[in-house]
GURO-301429 format. One record per residue (C-alpha): residue number from 0; residue in three letters; chain; x, y, z. Coordinates in Angstrom, 1 decimal, padded with zeros to 4 digits, always signed. Example, Ala and Ser with C-alpha at 12.3 -4.5 7.8 and 13.67 -1.06 7.14 Angstrom:
BEGIN
  num  residu  chaine    east   north      up
    0     ALA       A  +012.3  -004.5  +007.8
    1     SER       A  +013.7  -001.1  +007.1
// end
This chain:
BEGIN
  num  residu  chaine    east   north      up
    0     MET       A  +112.5  +120.0  +086.9
    1     GLU       A  +112.4  +117.3  +088.6
    2     ILE       A  +109.6  +115.9  +090.5
    3     THR       A  +109.1  +118.1  +093.5
    4     VAL       A  +108.5  +116.8  +097.3
    5     LYS       A  +104.7  +118.0  +096.9
    6     LYS       A  +104.3  +116.0  +093.0
    7     SER       A  +105.6  +112.6  +094.8
    8     ASN       A  +103.0  +113.2  +097.4
    9     GLN       A  +099.8  +113.6  +094.9
   10     LEU       A  +101.4  +111.0  +093.0
   11     LYS       A  +100.9  +108.9  +096.0
   12     ALA       A  +097.4  +110.1  +096.9
   13     VAL       A  +096.8  +109.2  +093.5
   14     ALA       A  +098.3  +106.1  +094.0
   15     ALA       A  +096.2  +105.6  +097.2
   16     LEU       A  +092.7  +106.5  +095.2
   17     MET       A  +093.4  +104.3  +092.6
   18     MET       A  +094.2  +101.4  +094.9
   19     LEU       A  +090.6  +101.8  +096.4
   20     PHE       A  +088.9  +102.1  +092.9
   21     LEU       A  +090.6  +099.5  +092.2
   22     HIS       A  +089.7  +096.9  +095.0
   23     LEU       A  +085.9  +097.7  +094.9
   24     PHE       A  +085.1  +097.9  +091.3
   25     ASN       A  +087.1  +095.5  +089.3
   26     ARG       A  +084.9  +092.6  +090.5
   27     GLY       A  +081.6  +091.5  +089.1
   28     HIS       A  +078.6  +094.5  +090.2
   29     GLN       A  +075.8  +091.8  +090.8
   30     GLY       A  +074.3  +092.1  +094.1
   31     LEU       A  +076.9  +095.2  +095.6
   32     PHE       A  +076.5  +097.8  +093.5
   33     GLU       A  +074.8  +099.2  +090.2
   34     PRO       A  +076.8  +100.9  +087.6
   35     LEU       A  +075.2  +103.6  +085.4
   36     LEU       A  +077.9  +103.7  +081.9
   37     PHE       A  +078.4  +100.6  +080.2
   38     ILE       A  +080.5  +099.6  +077.4
   39     GLY       A  +078.8  +096.8  +075.5
   40     THR       A  +077.9  +094.3  +078.3
   41     GLN       A  +081.2  +095.8  +081.3
   42     SER       A  +080.4  +098.6  +083.2
   43     VAL       A  +082.8  +101.6  +083.2
   44     SER       A  +084.2  +101.3  +086.4
   45     TYR       A  +085.4  +098.1  +085.5
   46     TYR       A  +087.7  +100.0  +082.8
   47     ILE       A  +088.6  +102.6  +085.1
   48     SER       A  +089.6  +100.1  +087.6
   49     LEU       A  +091.6  +097.7  +085.7
   50     PHE       A  +093.8  +100.6  +084.8
   51     CYS       A  +093.9  +101.2  +088.7
   52     ASP       A  +096.0  +098.6  +088.7
   53     ALA       A  +099.1  +100.9  +088.0
   54     CYS       A  +099.0  +102.0  +091.6
   55     VAL       A  +101.8  +099.6  +093.2
   56     PRO       A  +103.9  +100.8  +090.3
   57     ILE       A  +103.8  +104.1  +090.6
   58     PHE       A  +103.6  +104.2  +094.3
   59     CYS       A  +107.0  +101.9  +093.4
   60     PHE       A  +108.2  +104.3  +091.3
   61     VAL       A  +107.8  +107.9  +093.8
   62     SER       A  +109.4  +105.6  +097.0
   63     GLY       A  +112.8  +104.7  +094.3
   64     TYR       A  +112.0  +108.2  +093.2
   65     GLY       A  +112.1  +109.6  +096.6
   66     LEU       A  +115.1  +107.4  +097.9
   67     TYR       A  +117.2  +107.6  +095.7
   68     PHE       A  +117.8  +111.5  +096.0
   69     LYS       A  +117.4  +111.0  +099.3
   70     PHE       A  +120.7  +108.7  +098.9
   71     GLN       A  +122.1  +111.0  +096.3
   72     LYS       A  +121.6  +113.8  +098.7
   73     ASN       A  +124.2  +111.7  +102.2
   74     PRO       A  +124.8  +108.3  +101.3
   75     PHE       A  +126.8  +107.8  +104.4
   76     SER       A  +123.7  +108.7  +106.7
   77     TYR       A  +121.5  +106.5  +104.6
   78     ASP       A  +121.0  +103.3  +105.8
   79     LYS       A  +121.1  +104.6  +109.3
   80     GLU       A  +118.3  +106.4  +107.5
   81     ASN       A  +116.5  +103.6  +106.6
   82     SER       A  +116.7  +102.0  +109.5
   83     VAL       A  +114.7  +104.7  +110.8
   84     ARG       A  +112.7  +105.0  +108.3
   85     ILE       A  +111.5  +101.5  +108.8
   86     LYS       A  +111.2  +101.4  +112.8
   87     LYS       A  +108.4  +104.1  +112.0
   88     LEU       A  +106.7  +102.1  +109.5
   89     TYR       A  +106.3  +098.6  +111.5
   90     ILE       A  +105.0  +101.5  +114.8
   91     ASN       A  +102.5  +102.5  +111.7
   92     TYR       A  +101.6  +099.1  +110.9
   93     TRP       A  +101.1  +098.4  +114.2
   94     ILE       A  +099.0  +100.2  +114.9
   95     ILE       A  +096.7  +099.2  +112.4
   96     LEU       A  +096.8  +096.0  +113.4
   97     ILE       A  +096.1  +096.4  +117.2
   98     LEU       A  +093.0  +098.5  +116.2
   99     PHE       A  +091.9  +097.1  +113.3
  100     ALA       A  +093.1  +093.1  +113.3
  101     VAL       A  +093.0  +092.8  +117.4
  102     ILE       A  +090.5  +094.7  +118.9
  103     LEU       A  +087.7  +095.8  +116.2
  104     GLY       A  +087.7  +091.9  +115.3
  105     LEU       A  +087.1  +090.6  +118.7
  106     LEU       A  +084.0  +093.8  +119.6
  107     LEU       A  +082.5  +092.6  +116.4
  108     ASN       A  +083.4  +088.8  +117.2
  109     LYS       A  +085.0  +088.5  +113.4
  110     LYS       A  +085.7  +084.4  +113.2
  111     ASP       A  +090.3  +084.4  +113.3
  112     TYR       A  +090.2  +088.5  +114.2
  113     PRO       A  +092.6  +087.8  +116.0
  114     GLY       A  +093.3  +083.8  +115.3
  115     SER       A  +095.1  +082.3  +117.2
  116     LEU       A  +099.5  +083.2  +118.4
  117     THR       A  +100.5  +082.3  +115.3
  118     LYS       A  +098.2  +084.0  +112.7
  119     PHE       A  +099.1  +086.7  +115.2
  120     PHE       A  +102.5  +086.9  +115.2
  121     LEU       A  +102.5  +086.2  +111.7
  122     ASN       A  +100.5  +089.3  +111.1
  123     PHE       A  +102.9  +091.1  +113.6
  124     SER       A  +106.0  +090.6  +112.1
  125     ALA       A  +104.7  +091.2  +107.9
  126     LEU       A  +105.5  +087.5  +107.4
  127     ASP       A  +102.2  +086.8  +106.1
  128     SER       A  +099.4  +089.0  +105.2
  129     SER       A  +095.9  +086.8  +106.0
  130     TYR       A  +094.7  +089.8  +108.4
  131     ASN       A  +094.3  +092.1  +104.9
  132     GLY       A  +095.1  +091.2  +101.7
  133     ALA       A  +096.2  +094.5  +100.8
  134     TRP       A  +099.5  +093.8  +103.4
  135     TRP       A  +101.4  +091.8  +101.0
  136     PHE       A  +102.9  +095.4  +099.7
  137     PHE       A  +104.0  +096.2  +103.4
  138     PHE       A  +106.8  +093.1  +103.2
  139     THR       A  +107.4  +093.7  +100.2
  140     TYR       A  +108.4  +097.4  +100.5
  141     LEU       A  +110.8  +096.9  +103.6
  142     LEU       A  +112.8  +094.7  +101.3
  143     LEU       A  +112.5  +097.5  +098.6
  144     VAL       A  +114.3  +100.2  +101.1
  145     ALA       A  +116.2  +098.1  +102.9
  146     THR       A  +118.2  +096.5  +099.8
  147     SER       A  +118.1  +100.6  +097.9
  148     ALA       A  +121.3  +101.3  +099.1
  149     PHE       A  +122.5  +098.4  +097.0
  150     LEU       A  +120.5  +098.9  +094.5
  151     PHE       A  +121.2  +102.8  +094.3
  152     ARG       A  +125.2  +101.7  +093.4
  153     LEU       A  +124.4  +099.3  +091.1
  154     ILE       A  +122.4  +102.7  +089.5
  155     ASP       A  +125.4  +104.9  +089.7
  156     ARG       A  +128.3  +102.5  +088.4
  157     SER       A  +126.9  +099.7  +086.2
  158     SER       A  +125.7  +099.9  +082.5
  159     ILE       A  +121.6  +101.8  +082.8
  160     THR       A  +121.4  +099.7  +079.2
  161     LEU       A  +122.4  +096.3  +080.8
  162     PHE       A  +120.4  +097.1  +083.8
  163     SER       A  +117.4  +097.4  +083.1
  164     SER       A  +117.5  +094.9  +080.8
  165     ILE       A  +117.8  +092.8  +083.8
  166     CYS       A  +115.6  +094.0  +085.5
  167     LEU       A  +112.7  +093.7  +082.6
  168     VAL       A  +113.9  +090.1  +082.8
  169     ILE       A  +113.2  +090.1  +086.3
  170     TYR       A  +110.0  +091.2  +086.3
  171     ILE       A  +109.1  +089.4  +083.6
  172     VAL       A  +109.9  +086.0  +085.7
  173     ALA       A  +108.6  +087.5  +088.7
  174     PHE       A  +105.3  +087.5  +087.1
  175     TYR       A  +105.1  +084.7  +085.7
  176     PHE       A  +106.0  +082.6  +089.0
  177     ARG       A  +103.3  +085.2  +090.9
  178     VAL       A  +100.2  +084.9  +088.8
  179     TYR       A  +100.9  +081.4  +086.4
  180     GLN       A  +102.8  +078.9  +088.5
  181     PRO       A  +102.6  +080.0  +092.5
  182     ASN       A  +102.8  +077.4  +095.1
  183     LEU       A  +105.3  +075.0  +093.3
  184     PHE       A  +106.5  +073.4  +096.2
  185     ASP       A  +105.0  +070.7  +098.7
  186     HIS       A  +106.1  +073.0  +101.3
  187     ASP       A  +104.8  +076.3  +103.3
  188     ILE       A  +108.0  +077.9  +103.9
  189     LEU       A  +109.4  +077.2  +099.8
  190     ASN       A  +106.0  +078.4  +098.8
  191     TRP       A  +106.4  +081.7  +101.2
  192     LEU       A  +110.1  +082.5  +099.8
  193     GLN       A  +108.6  +081.9  +096.5
  194     ARG       A  +105.8  +084.4  +096.8
  195     GLN       A  +108.2  +087.7  +098.4
  196     LEU       A  +111.2  +087.0  +095.8
  197     SER       A  +108.3  +086.9  +093.1
  198     LEU       A  +106.7  +090.1  +094.5
  199     PHE       A  +109.8  +091.8  +095.4
  200     GLY       A  +110.7  +090.8  +091.4
  201     THR       A  +107.9  +092.7  +090.3
  202     SER       A  +108.2  +095.8  +092.7
  203     LEU       A  +110.8  +096.2  +091.7
  204     LEU       A  +111.5  +097.2  +088.1
  205     PRO       A  +109.2  +100.1  +088.7
  206     PHE       A  +111.1  +101.4  +091.7
  207     TYR       A  +113.9  +100.6  +089.8
  208     ILE       A  +112.6  +103.8  +087.3
  209     GLY       A  +112.4  +105.8  +089.6
  210     GLY       A  +115.5  +106.4  +090.7
  211     LEU       A  +117.1  +106.1  +087.4
  212     ALA       A  +114.0  +109.0  +086.1
  213     LEU       A  +116.0  +110.7  +088.4
  214     LYS       A  +119.4  +109.9  +087.2
  215     ALA       A  +118.4  +110.9  +083.8
  216     LYS       A  +116.3  +113.5  +084.3
  217     TRP       A  +113.4  +112.7  +082.9
  218     ASN       A  +110.7  +114.9  +084.4
  219     THR       A  +112.9  +117.9  +083.2
  220     ARG       A  +113.0  +116.5  +079.8
  221     ILE       A  +109.4  +115.9  +079.8
  222     SER       A  +108.3  +119.1  +080.8
  223     GLN       A  +110.7  +120.4  +077.8
  224     PHE       A  +109.2  +119.1  +075.5
  225     PHE       A  +105.1  +119.5  +076.7
  226     ALA       A  +106.5  +123.6  +077.0
  227     PHE       A  +106.1  +123.1  +072.8
  228     ILE       A  +102.8  +122.0  +072.8
  229     PRO       A  +099.5  +124.0  +072.7
  230     TYR       A  +096.7  +122.9  +075.2
  231     LYS       A  +099.4  +121.5  +077.7
  232     ASN       A  +096.5  +119.4  +079.8
  233     ALA       A  +094.1  +118.3  +076.7
  234     THR       A  +096.5  +116.5  +075.4
  235     ALA       A  +098.1  +114.6  +078.7
  236     LEU       A  +093.8  +114.4  +079.6
  237     LEU       A  +093.5  +112.7  +076.0
  238     CYS       A  +096.8  +110.6  +076.5
  239     ILE       A  +095.8  +109.2  +079.4
  240     PHE       A  +092.7  +108.6  +078.3
  241     LEU       A  +094.3  +106.5  +075.5
  242     LEU       A  +096.4  +104.7  +078.3
  243     VAL       A  +092.4  +103.5  +080.2
  244     VAL       A  +091.1  +102.2  +076.6
  245     VAL       A  +095.2  +100.0  +075.7
  246     HIS       A  +094.3  +098.4  +079.4
  247     GLY       A  +090.8  +097.6  +078.0
  248     PHE       A  +092.1  +095.9  +075.5
  249     ILE       A  +095.4  +094.3  +077.0
  250     PRO       A  +093.3  +093.5  +080.8
  251     ASN       A  +096.4  +091.4  +081.8
  252     PHE       A  +098.5  +093.8  +085.0
  253     VAL       A  +101.2  +092.6  +083.5
  254     ILE       A  +101.8  +095.9  +081.5
  255     SER       A  +100.3  +097.8  +084.5
  256     PRO       A  +104.0  +099.1  +084.9
  257     PHE       A  +104.1  +100.0  +081.8
  258     LEU       A  +100.7  +102.5  +081.7
  259     ALA       A  +102.3  +103.7  +085.2
  260     LEU       A  +104.7  +105.2  +083.9
  261     PRO       A  +103.9  +107.6  +081.1
  262     PHE       A  +100.4  +108.0  +083.2
  263     LEU       A  +102.5  +110.1  +086.0
  264     PHE       A  +104.7  +111.7  +084.2
  265     LEU       A  +101.4  +113.1  +082.3
  266     PHE       A  +099.7  +113.4  +085.2
  267     ILE       A  +102.2  +115.6  +086.4
  268     GLN       A  +102.6  +117.9  +083.0
  269     ILE       A  +098.8  +119.2  +083.7
  270     ASN       A  +097.8  +122.1  +085.3
  271     LEU       A  +095.3  +121.0  +087.9
  272     PRO       A  +092.9  +123.2  +089.6
  273     ASP       A  +092.9  +124.5  +092.8
  274     TYR       A  +090.9  +122.6  +094.5
  275     ILE       A  +092.2  +119.6  +093.6
  276     ASN       A  +095.6  +120.3  +094.2
  277     ARG       A  +094.2  +120.9  +098.0
  278     VAL       A  +092.3  +117.8  +097.9
  279     LEU       A  +095.3  +115.5  +097.3
  280     ASN       A  +097.4  +117.4  +099.3
  281     TYR       A  +095.3  +116.7  +102.5
  282     ILE       A  +095.0  +113.4  +100.9
  283     ALA       A  +098.8  +112.5  +100.3
  284     PRO       A  +099.9  +112.1  +105.0
  285     HIS       A  +097.4  +109.5  +104.6
  286     ALA       A  +098.1  +107.6  +101.5
  287     THR       A  +100.0  +105.0  +103.5
  288     ASN       A  +097.2  +104.7  +106.2
  289     MET       A  +093.7  +104.4  +103.8
  290     TRP       A  +096.1  +101.2  +102.3
  291     LEU       A  +096.6  +099.3  +105.4
  292     VAL       A  +093.3  +099.9  +106.6
  293     HIS       A  +090.6  +099.9  +103.0
  294     MET       A  +090.1  +096.5  +103.0
  295     PHE       A  +089.4  +096.2  +107.0
  296     PHE       A  +085.9  +098.5  +105.7
  297     TYR       A  +085.0  +097.4  +102.1
  298     MET       A  +085.6  +093.1  +102.8
  299     VAL       A  +086.2  +092.5  +106.1
  300     TYR       A  +084.1  +093.5  +107.9
  301     PHE       A  +081.8  +097.0  +107.1
  302     GLU       A  +081.4  +095.7  +103.2
  303     LYS       A  +077.5  +095.7  +103.6
  304     PHE       A  +077.4  +099.2  +105.2
  305     ILE       A  +080.2  +100.1  +102.4
  306     TYR       A  +078.4  +099.6  +098.9
  307     SER       A  +075.1  +100.5  +100.9
  308     ALA       A  +075.6  +103.5  +098.7
  309     THR       A  +074.8  +101.8  +095.6
  310     TYR       A  +076.4  +103.6  +093.4
  311     VAL       A  +079.5  +104.1  +092.0
  312     LEU       A  +081.3  +107.4  +092.9
  313     PRO       A  +078.8  +107.3  +096.8
  314     ILE       A  +080.3  +103.6  +097.3
  315     PHE       A  +083.8  +105.2  +096.3
  316     LEU       A  +083.7  +108.7  +098.8
  317     LEU       A  +082.4  +106.7  +101.4
  318     LEU       A  +085.3  +104.6  +101.2
  319     VAL       A  +087.4  +107.2  +100.8
  320     CYS       A  +085.9  +109.3  +104.0
  321     CYS       A  +085.6  +105.7  +106.2
  322     SER       A  +089.3  +105.3  +105.6
  323     ILE       A  +090.8  +108.6  +106.2
  324     LEU       A  +089.1  +109.5  +109.0
  325     SER       A  +090.9  +106.7  +110.4
  326     SER       A  +094.1  +107.6  +109.8
  327     ILE       A  +093.3  +110.7  +111.3
  328     LEU       A  +093.4  +108.3  +114.7
  329     VAL       A  +095.9  +106.0  +113.5
  330     ASN       A  +098.2  +109.6  +113.2
  331     ARG       A  +097.1  +110.9  +116.5
  332     ILE       A  +098.5  +108.1  +118.3
  333     ASN       A  +101.4  +107.2  +116.1
  334     ASN       A  +103.1  +110.9  +116.7
  335     VAL       A  +101.9  +110.2  +120.3
  336     ILE       A  +104.3  +107.0  +120.3
  337     LEU       A  +106.6  +108.3  +118.5
  338     LYS       A  +107.5  +111.3  +120.4
  339     THR       A  +108.1  +109.1  +123.8
  340     VAL       A  +110.3  +106.6  +121.9
  341     ARG       A  +112.2  +109.9  +120.4
  342     LEU       A  +112.2  +108.7  +116.6
// end
């Protein structure tokens, strides 16, 4: 059986939770929080947060998988549906921008929120993410959605080996220029273009693999393999633990897509308890909003409040709760606007 919509949504929820954990704890803890467990001089929370950089590749994979399914289902209406999808994404994004970057910025008298008209319109268009560093992925995701029909036609018509190799080369080159050679030019627009191409190039590989996984029915094959493995849950959890260990030895996030892929297929094999399924199913509709709003809480406006919980789990749960509560408000406003504009 291939990945269901329910399981795809759960993976998005997991990716959102991983992003929050990554941003909270992949940093020096002195003066911010008190880890309780250490391996040598480094906290366990750091190693877990390091592995959580798989969040973006997981989200890209799930998006590529789901969009390729829709493309296969009706390729002739796909572009029109994508146009509607992008409009809905922007409306949701604008609601968050107005609430958090403008209204809250003015109420709290936060410097540069909303800032100049130029800054506002660059963020409003998603060409810039200076209001919220986590917003960089919004424009990259829009590019992935906009180019997905072309990409999926290549998946259908091209050699899998050849096209996979091309995407891998693009990933390596893009990662190099994103991390090791940023801002090559003396011109802001050229540097912006380099950054966007680098971000798109590093996100393309897991997005493409998502579509490829559906075409080649990877999950069906993996599920058939695991059907013959005793203690399937324990085996999958042990393998996930080993992935965390591998990333601990190789901390460079260049390997994150190559750890995200086995992680998500292992996660799918685990028979989750009902209460975890209910939690993930509840979080799933808020996953995108959690990604878009969480940085306003833990960094921009309320850093002291979030880290006042002192210890890792309470801090994490506090940020999750704040993000979900704000998402409930955003979703209600969004539903009213979508009904008004008939989208």
